[in-house]
C-alpha positions as CSV (number, residue, x, y, z in Angstrom):
1,X,-133.2,-85.0,-16.8
2,X,-134.7,-88.2,-17.2
3,X,-132.9,-89.9,-20.0
4,X,-135.1,-91.8,-22.7
5,X,-132.6,-94.6,-23.2
6,X,-132.1,-97.6,-20.9
7,X,-128.0,-99.3,-21.0
8,X,-127.0,-102.6,-20.3
9,X,-123.8,-104.1,-20.1
10,X,-123.9,-107.8,-20.8
11,X,-120.4,-109.0,-19.9
12,X,-119.4,-112.6,-20.3
13,X,-116.0,-112.7,-18.3
14,X,-113.8,-114.8,-20.4
15,X,-115.7,-115.6,-23.2
16,X,-113.1,-114.6,-26.1
17,X,-110.8,-117.2,-27.1
18,X,-108.7,-118.7,-30.3
19,X,-109.6,-120.6,-33.2
20,X,-109.4,-124.3,-32.5
21,X,-108.8,-127.3,-34.6
22,X,-111.5,-129.5,-32.8
23,X,-114.1,-127.1,-33.9
24,X,-113.0,-127.0,-37.4
25,X,-111.3,-123.8,-36.7
26,X,-114.1,-121.8,-35.3
27,X,-114.0,-120.7,-31.7
28,X,-116.2,-120.9,-28.7
29,X,-118.1,-118.2,-29.8
30,X,-118.5,-118.7,-32.8
31,X,-119.2,-122.4,-32.7
32,X,-121.7,-122.2,-29.7
33,X,-125.4,-122.0,-30.5
34,X,-125.8,-117.8,-30.0
35,X,-129.2,-117.3,-32.0
36,X,-130.0,-114.0,-30.0
37,X,-126.5,-112.7,-30.2
38,X,-126.3,-113.5,-33.9
39,X,-129.6,-111.5,-34.5
40,X,-128.3,-108.8,-32.7
41,X,-125.1,-108.4,-34.8
42,X,-127.1,-107.9,-37.9
43,X,-128.0,-104.8,-36.4
44,X,-125.2,-103.5,-34.4
45,X,-121.8,-101.9,-33.9
46,X,-118.9,-104.3,-34.2
47,X,-115.7,-103.9,-33.2
48,X,-112.9,-104.6,-30.7
49,X,-111.3,-102.9,-27.9
50,X,-108.1,-103.0,-25.8
51,X,-109.0,-103.3,-22.0
52,X,-105.9,-104.5,-20.5
53,X,-103.3,-101.6,-21.6
54,X,-99.4,-102.8,-22.0
55,X,-97.6,-103.2,-19.0
56,X,-100.6,-104.6,-17.2
57,X,-101.9,-108.3,-15.8
58,X,-104.4,-109.1,-17.8
59,X,-106.4,-109.7,-15.4
60,X,-110.3,-109.6,-14.7
61,X,-109.7,-106.6,-12.3
62,X,-107.9,-104.7,-14.9
63,X,-110.0,-105.7,-17.3
64,X,-113.4,-104.9,-16.0
65,X,-112.2,-101.2,-14.5
66,X,-111.7,-101.0,-18.6
67,X,-115.3,-101.9,-19.4
68,X,-116.6,-99.7,-16.5
69,X,-115.1,-96.7,-17.9
70,X,-112.4,-96.3,-15.9
71,X,-108.6,-95.8,-17.3
72,X,-106.2,-98.6,-15.2
73,X,-103.4,-96.3,-15.5
74,X,-105.2,-93.8,-13.4
75,X,-107.0,-96.0,-11.1
76,X,-105.6,-99.7,-10.7
77,X,-103.9,-100.6,-7.7
78,X,-104.5,-104.2,-7.2
79,X,-107.3,-107.1,-7.4
80,X,-108.0,-107.8,-3.6
81,X,-108.9,-104.6,-2.6
82,X,-111.8,-104.1,-4.6
83,X,-112.9,-107.3,-3.7
84,X,-112.4,-105.6,-0.1
85,X,-114.4,-102.8,-1.0
86,X,-117.6,-105.2,-1.5
87,X,-116.9,-107.2,1.4
88,X,-117.1,-104.2,3.7
89,X,-113.1,-104.2,4.7
90,X,-112.3,-100.8,5.7
91,X,-108.1,-100.3,4.5
92,X,-105.9,-98.0,6.2
93,X,-103.3,-96.0,4.1
94,X,-101.1,-98.3,4.5
95,X,-103.2,-101.8,4.9
96,X,-103.1,-104.5,2.1
97,X,-105.5,-106.6,1.1
98,X,-104.3,-110.2,-0.8
99,X,-106.3,-112.3,-2.7
100,X,-106.5,-115.3,-0.8
101,X,-107.5,-118.8,-3.1
102,X,-108.1,-121.8,-1.0
103,X,-106.3,-124.3,-3.7
104,X,-105.7,-127.9,-3.9
105,X,-101.6,-128.9,-4.4
106,X,-101.3,-132.4,-5.5
107,X,-97.8,-133.6,-3.9
108,X,-96.1,-136.2,-5.8
109,X,-92.4,-137.8,-5.5
110,X,-91.3,-134.4,-3.0
111,X,-93.2,-131.3,-5.2
112,X,-96.0,-129.7,-5.4
113,X,-98.4,-128.8,-8.4
114,X,-101.2,-126.6,-8.8
115,X,-103.8,-128.8,-9.0
116,X,-106.9,-127.2,-9.2
117,X,-107.3,-123.1,-8.1
118,X,-110.6,-123.6,-6.8
119,X,-110.2,-126.7,-4.6
120,X,-112.9,-128.3,-6.2
121,X,-115.3,-125.2,-6.4
122,X,-115.5,-125.9,-2.6
123,X,-119.0,-124.6,-0.8
124,X,-118.7,-121.4,1.1
125,X,-120.0,-123.0,4.2
126,X,-116.6,-125.3,4.3
127,X,-114.6,-122.9,2.8
128,X,-115.6,-120.5,5.8
129,X,-114.8,-123.7,8.6
130,X,-111.2,-123.2,7.0
131,X,-111.0,-119.2,7.2
132,X,-112.3,-119.4,10.7
133,X,-109.5,-122.0,11.5
134,X,-106.7,-120.2,10.3
135,X,-108.0,-116.6,12.0
136,X,-107.6,-118.8,15.2
137,X,-104.2,-119.8,14.5
138,X,-103.0,-116.8,12.7
139,X,-104.9,-114.1,13.0
140,X,-103.3,-111.2,14.8
141,X,-103.3,-107.2,15.2
142,X,-102.0,-107.0,12.1
143,X,-102.9,-109.9,10.0
144,X,-106.9,-111.0,9.6
145,X,-108.6,-113.5,7.0
146,X,-112.0,-112.7,5.7
147,X,-114.6,-115.1,4.5
148,X,-115.8,-114.6,1.0
149,X,-117.4,-117.1,-1.9
150,X,-116.3,-121.0,-2.6
151,X,-112.6,-120.5,-2.9
152,X,-112.5,-116.6,-2.7
153,X,-111.3,-114.9,0.4
154,X,-109.0,-112.2,1.4
155,X,-106.2,-111.9,3.3
156,X,-105.8,-108.1,5.2
157,X,-101.9,-106.9,6.3
158,X,-102.5,-103.5,8.4
159,X,-99.3,-101.5,8.0
160,X,-98.1,-103.8,5.6
161,X,-94.4,-103.4,4.9
162,X,-93.6,-102.0,1.5
163,X,-91.7,-104.8,0.4
164,X,-94.7,-107.3,0.6
165,X,-97.2,-104.9,-1.2
166,X,-95.0,-104.5,-3.9
167,X,-94.1,-108.5,-4.5
168,X,-94.8,-110.2,-7.6
169,X,-97.2,-113.2,-6.6
170,X,-98.8,-115.3,-9.6
171,X,-102.5,-116.2,-10.1
172,X,-103.0,-119.6,-8.9
173,X,-104.9,-120.1,-12.5
174,X,-101.9,-119.1,-14.3
175,X,-100.4,-121.9,-13.2
176,X,-102.0,-125.0,-13.3
177,X,-100.5,-128.3,-13.6
178,X,-97.0,-126.7,-12.9
179,X,-94.7,-127.2,-9.8
180,X,-95.6,-124.7,-7.4
181,X,-91.5,-124.0,-6.4
182,X,-90.8,-121.3,-8.6
183,X,-94.0,-119.3,-7.9
184,X,-93.9,-119.6,-4.1
185,X,-92.7,-116.1,-2.4
186,X,-89.3,-116.0,-1.5
187,X,-87.0,-113.4,-0.1
188,X,-88.7,-110.2,1.8
189,X,-92.2,-112.8,0.6
190,X,-91.2,-115.4,3.2
191,X,-93.9,-114.4,6.1
192,X,-96.5,-115.2,3.0
193,X,-94.5,-118.1,2.6
194,X,-94.7,-119.0,5.9
195,X,-98.7,-118.4,6.0
196,X,-99.1,-120.6,2.9
197,X,-97.0,-123.7,5.2
198,X,-98.9,-122.7,8.1
199,X,-102.6,-123.3,6.3
200,X,-102.0,-126.4,4.9
201,X,-100.8,-128.0,8.8
202,X,-104.2,-126.2,9.8
203,X,-106.3,-127.6,7.3
204,X,-105.0,-130.7,7.0
205,X,-105.8,-131.0,11.3
206,X,-109.4,-130.7,10.2
207,X,-111.0,-134.4,10.1
208,X,-113.6,-133.4,7.2
209,X,-110.8,-132.5,4.8
210,X,-107.8,-134.4,6.1
211,X,-110.0,-137.5,5.5
212,X,-111.3,-136.2,1.5
213,X,-107.8,-135.3,1.0
214,X,-106.3,-139.2,2.0
215,X,-109.6,-140.6,-0.1
216,X,-108.0,-138.8,-3.3
217,X,-111.1,-136.0,-3.4
218,X,-110.3,-132.5,-4.8
219,X,-111.2,-129.9,-1.8
220,X,-108.7,-127.3,-0.3
221,X,-105.4,-128.2,1.1
222,X,-103.6,-125.2,1.2
223,X,-104.0,-121.2,0.8
224,X,-102.7,-119.3,-2.3
225,X,-101.8,-115.6,-2.1
226,X,-102.2,-112.9,-4.9
227,X,-103.6,-109.9,-6.3
228,X,-102.5,-107.7,-3.4
229,X,-102.8,-103.5,-3.0
230,X,-104.3,-100.8,-1.1
231,X,-107.9,-99.2,-1.3
232,X,-108.3,-97.5,-4.5
233,X,-110.2,-94.0,-5.1
234,X,-112.9,-94.3,-8.0
235,X,-114.1,-91.1,-9.2
236,X,-118.2,-91.6,-8.7
237,X,-119.7,-93.4,-12.1
238,X,-122.6,-90.9,-11.9
239,X,-120.1,-88.1,-12.1
240,X,-118.2,-89.7,-15.2
241,X,-121.3,-90.8,-17.1
242,X,-123.9,-88.6,-16.0
243,X,-126.5,-91.8,-15.0
244,X,-127.2,-93.8,-12.3
245,X,-126.0,-97.2,-11.9
246,X,-126.5,-100.4,-10.9
247,X,-124.3,-103.9,-10.5
248,X,-125.3,-107.9,-10.8
249,X,-122.0,-110.1,-10.4
250,X,-121.7,-113.3,-8.0
251,X,-118.2,-112.0,-8.0
252,X,-116.8,-109.8,-5.2
253,X,-114.5,-108.2,-7.6
254,X,-117.1,-106.9,-9.9
255,X,-119.1,-105.7,-7.3
256,X,-116.4,-104.0,-5.0
257,X,-115.7,-101.8,-8.5
258,X,-119.7,-101.2,-8.3
259,X,-119.4,-100.4,-4.4
260,X,-116.3,-97.9,-5.3
261,X,-117.5,-96.3,-8.1
262,X,-120.9,-95.5,-6.0
263,X,-123.6,-98.0,-7.9
264,X,-126.0,-99.7,-6.1
265,X,-125.3,-103.7,-5.7
266,X,-128.2,-106.0,-7.1
267,X,-128.1,-109.4,-5.2
268,X,-129.5,-111.9,-6.8
269,X,-130.8,-115.5,-5.3
270,X,-129.1,-118.6,-6.7
271,X,-125.7,-116.3,-8.6
272,X,-122.9,-118.8,-8.2
273,X,-120.2,-117.6,-10.4
274,X,-120.5,-120.8,-12.2
275,X,-122.3,-123.0,-14.6
276,X,-125.3,-123.2,-12.0
277,X,-125.7,-119.7,-12.0
278,X,-129.5,-118.6,-11.9
279,X,-129.2,-117.4,-15.3
280,X,-133.4,-116.3,-15.3
281,X,-132.8,-114.5,-12.1
282,X,-130.3,-112.3,-13.2
283,X,-132.2,-111.8,-16.2
284,X,-135.4,-110.7,-14.3
285,X,-133.0,-108.5,-11.4
286,X,-131.7,-106.8,-14.2
287,X,-134.8,-105.7,-16.3
288,X,-136.2,-104.4,-12.4
289,X,-133.2,-102.6,-11.7
290,X,-133.5,-101.1,-14.8
291,X,-136.8,-99.4,-14.0
292,X,-135.1,-97.5,-10.9
293,X,-131.8,-96.9,-12.6
294,X,-131.0,-96.0,-15.8
295,X,-127.2,-98.6,-16.2
296,X,-127.0,-101.9,-15.6
297,X,-123.3,-103.9,-15.7
298,X,-124.2,-107.8,-15.9
299,X,-121.7,-110.2,-15.4
300,X,-121.6,-113.4,-16.1
301,X,-118.4,-115.6,-15.1
302,X,-119.4,-119.1,-15.9
303,X,-117.5,-118.8,-19.2
304,X,-113.9,-118.0,-17.7
305,X,-114.4,-120.8,-15.2
306,X,-114.6,-122.9,-18.1
307,X,-111.8,-122.1,-19.7
308,X,-109.5,-122.2,-16.4
309,X,-110.6,-125.6,-16.5
310,X,-109.8,-126.1,-19.9
311,X,-113.1,-127.8,-20.7
312,X,-114.3,-126.9,-24.1
313,X,-117.5,-128.6,-23.3
314,X,-118.1,-126.5,-20.4
315,X,-117.5,-123.2,-22.5
316,X,-119.7,-123.8,-25.1
317,X,-122.0,-124.5,-22.5
318,X,-121.7,-121.5,-20.4
319,X,-121.8,-119.1,-23.8
320,X,-125.1,-121.3,-25.1
321,X,-126.7,-120.3,-21.4
322,X,-125.7,-117.2,-21.3
323,X,-127.3,-116.7,-25.0
324,X,-130.4,-118.4,-24.4
325,X,-131.1,-118.2,-20.5
326,X,-130.0,-114.9,-20.1
327,X,-130.1,-112.9,-23.0
328,X,-133.1,-114.0,-24.4
329,X,-135.1,-113.2,-21.1
330,X,-133.4,-109.9,-21.1
331,X,-134.5,-108.7,-24.6
332,X,-138.2,-109.5,-23.9
333,X,-137.8,-107.8,-20.6
334,X,-136.5,-104.7,-22.2
335,X,-138.7,-104.8,-25.3
336,X,-141.7,-104.9,-23.2
337,X,-140.7,-102.3,-20.4
338,X,-138.6,-99.9,-22.3
339,X,-139.0,-97.8,-25.4
340,X,-135.3,-97.0,-25.7
341,X,-132.3,-99.1,-24.8
342,X,-129.1,-100.0,-25.7
343,X,-127.0,-103.3,-24.9
344,X,-123.4,-103.5,-24.8
345,X,-122.0,-107.2,-24.9
346,X,-118.5,-108.0,-24.5
347,X,-115.8,-109.9,-22.5
348,X,-113.6,-108.4,-19.9
349,X,-110.2,-110.6,-21.8
350,X,-109.7,-113.3,-23.7
351,X,-109.4,-117.0,-21.7
352,X,-107.9,-119.0,-24.4
353,X,-109.2,-122.8,-23.4
354,X,-105.8,-123.9,-24.6
355,X,-103.8,-121.8,-22.2
356,X,-106.6,-121.6,-19.3
357,X,-105.6,-118.6,-18.1
358,X,-106.1,-114.7,-19.5
359,X,-104.3,-113.1,-22.0
360,X,-104.5,-109.3,-23.0
361,X,-105.8,-109.6,-26.8
362,X,-108.0,-107.1,-27.8
363,X,-112.2,-108.4,-27.3
364,X,-114.9,-108.0,-29.5
365,X,-117.6,-105.8,-28.6
366,X,-121.4,-105.4,-30.0
367,X,-123.5,-102.4,-29.2
368,X,-127.0,-102.6,-30.2
369,X,-129.5,-99.5,-29.9
370,X,-133.2,-100.4,-30.5
371,X,-133.7,-97.3,-32.0
372,X,-130.9,-97.3,-34.3
373,X,-130.1,-100.0,-36.9
374,X,-126.2,-100.1,-37.6
375,X,-124.4,-102.2,-40.0
376,X,-123.6,-105.2,-38.6
377,X,-122.9,-108.7,-40.0
378,X,-124.6,-111.2,-40.9
379,X,-122.3,-113.9,-39.5
380,X,-123.2,-113.2,-35.9
381,X,-121.1,-111.7,-33.0
382,X,-117.6,-113.4,-32.4
383,X,-114.0,-112.2,-32.5
384,X,-113.7,-112.6,-36.4
385,X,-116.9,-110.2,-37.5
386,X,-115.9,-107.7,-34.7
387,X,-112.3,-107.9,-36.1
388,X,-113.5,-107.4,-39.5
389,X,-115.6,-104.4,-38.5
390,X,-112.4,-102.6,-38.4
391,X,-113.5,-100.7,-34.9
392,X,-111.0,-100.5,-32.5
393,X,-111.2,-98.6,-29.1
394,X,-107.1,-98.6,-28.5
395,X,-108.1,-97.3,-25.3
396,X,-110.8,-100.3,-24.1
397,X,-112.0,-97.8,-21.1
398,X,-113.0,-94.9,-23.6
399,X,-115.7,-97.4,-25.0
400,X,-117.9,-96.7,-22.1
401,X,-118.3,-93.2,-23.1
402,X,-118.6,-93.9,-26.4
403,X,-121.4,-96.4,-25.3
404,X,-123.4,-93.6,-22.8
405,X,-122.4,-90.6,-24.9
406,X,-126.3,-90.0,-26.1
407,X,-127.4,-90.0,-22.2
408,X,-128.9,-86.9,-22.3
409,X,-130.0,-86.5,-26.0
């Protein structure tokens, strides 16, 4: 049976934040220019959802699994294997994938500090040169690096020892400005530490990067390993929710969840995962995807990247661009093409600028149905109005079922 509704999830990664003194007690979501979000809020269901269950890391992997509708308690095995799925990397039953960031470590007085978790948002082509050099020197039957996008890459260890799989490894964006010595893998993690130190020597031997580093430029001078896990098994999205689905994102993690869920991955020209992403193309491709699929998961990374940088200016820009350049065209496209549609707007997790990292507090959501006016808020869509709605999903993964509950109506 064909569904009369089309469903769109608009995910602003890390969009939720704290009240800031420099914004007169407002959050970035409250202070940014968001006329389209605020208009929808007047007639939408508002509420909050806990996307990171207690005991789980406050990462985009756990949180987006929840938003997709998958219980992390049942399905989560780690971040890197989700990315591996989108990259077409086959993992055997005892193989472990590690996220491999290219980072910039600042050396001062014999100590190393995590300066930039993205190596200055290194261009993909240059990053691939480094990954190729790492494989040339370090690849073996048991170990291989796989190139991704910008600073995001993977290491796979075949038949990985259990002690490496279970190590607690710190995401580099959680230790910006901190001495890395307390966060390096030790004990059973010595093989990983050796890979990190070897990578620094390999990169320094590459003239292009050595010269830039000598000039004080922010580029890659090390790898950082974290987010490891074995391949998960997700039940097909269509079986759980009764509708076909597609995913639009610049990030392997989000696309990997879609691959494992049996969803179609839509590649959008100009989608970068940063402030320069092509919002207009994302809107157009989402509307076109909904002509073939009934459900689209549209992910925007830029608010999270701005938060990790601690840049209020960039976060305000990211939220404003999401509203003006993405949501505006989306609403017009939906109105022009589909008689009935629903939109779920939410972050995956908060990423407070003050902390420059993720937290696990509940996130605000807004559910708009163009055929059913709800009692929303005249004060817009933000953390305050969503909390005041007193509509809380303690198990955030259940929100997806609530969103698509009338699929066959």
